[in-house]
N, C-alpha and C positions, 0 to 999 in steps of 0.2 A: 903672524904673517899679515902684511898689508898688501892690498891690491894697488899697484902702481898707477893704474889708469883712473881710479875713482877717488875724487877728493870732495870734501864737504867743508863748509866754513860758515861763518856768521858775520853779519853786519851789525855792529853795536853802536847805537846813537844815545846821546844824553836826552834828558826829558824835553829840552827845547829844540832838539833835533838840529843843532848847529855845530856839533862836534862828533867825531867818529873815532873809534879805537882802531889803531893800526899797530902792527908789530914788525920788528926788524928781523928779517930772515938772514941768519948768518951765512948759510951756504951760498945763497944767491947774492948776498950783499945788497938786498933791496928791502924796502918797506912794503907792507901789504896787509890784507885782511887776515885774521886768524883762520887757518884752514889746514887740512891735512888729509892723508890717505885713509880710506875705509879699511877696517880690519876684515879678515875673512868672515867672521861672524856677522858683522854689519852688512857685508855684501850679500851673504846668504839670506838674511832677513830683509834686505833692501831698506835698511834703517839709516837713512841719511840724517835724520834729526839727531839720533844718538851720536853719530859720528861728529856732527857739528858741535854738539854740546861737549863731547870729550876733547876735541881739538881746541875749543875755546878755553876750557879749563887748563889744558896743558900749556897753552901759549900765553895766556893772560892771567891765570889764577882766578878768573871769574867763574862762578858756578851758575850756569844757566839752568832753568827748570823746564822740563818738558811738560807742557800742558795742552789743552785743547786748542789753543791759539797757535801752536807751532805748526808750521807748514813749509814745504819747499816752495819758494817763490820764484826761483829762477834756475835755469840750467844753461851752462855754457860749455861748448866743446872747445877744449884748449889744446887739441892735438896738433894744430897748425900754429904754434906759438911764434 
């Protein structure tokens, strides 16, 4: 079960920071950053980093690694899209 109100994602840049990875969202027919809804377990643990890592793997095939440099750097309220 996923929480429909809580989403996490990632911003992935190349080493020279002049290219970014985006993915095509088939349901919305739009391009965007890899992101998705938190699972119940992630919500209970307030584990946004694990959600972002999981969603990035699901949508891009890239395996991010959780380390001491991982942190939540932004929060956006998308309720009023």
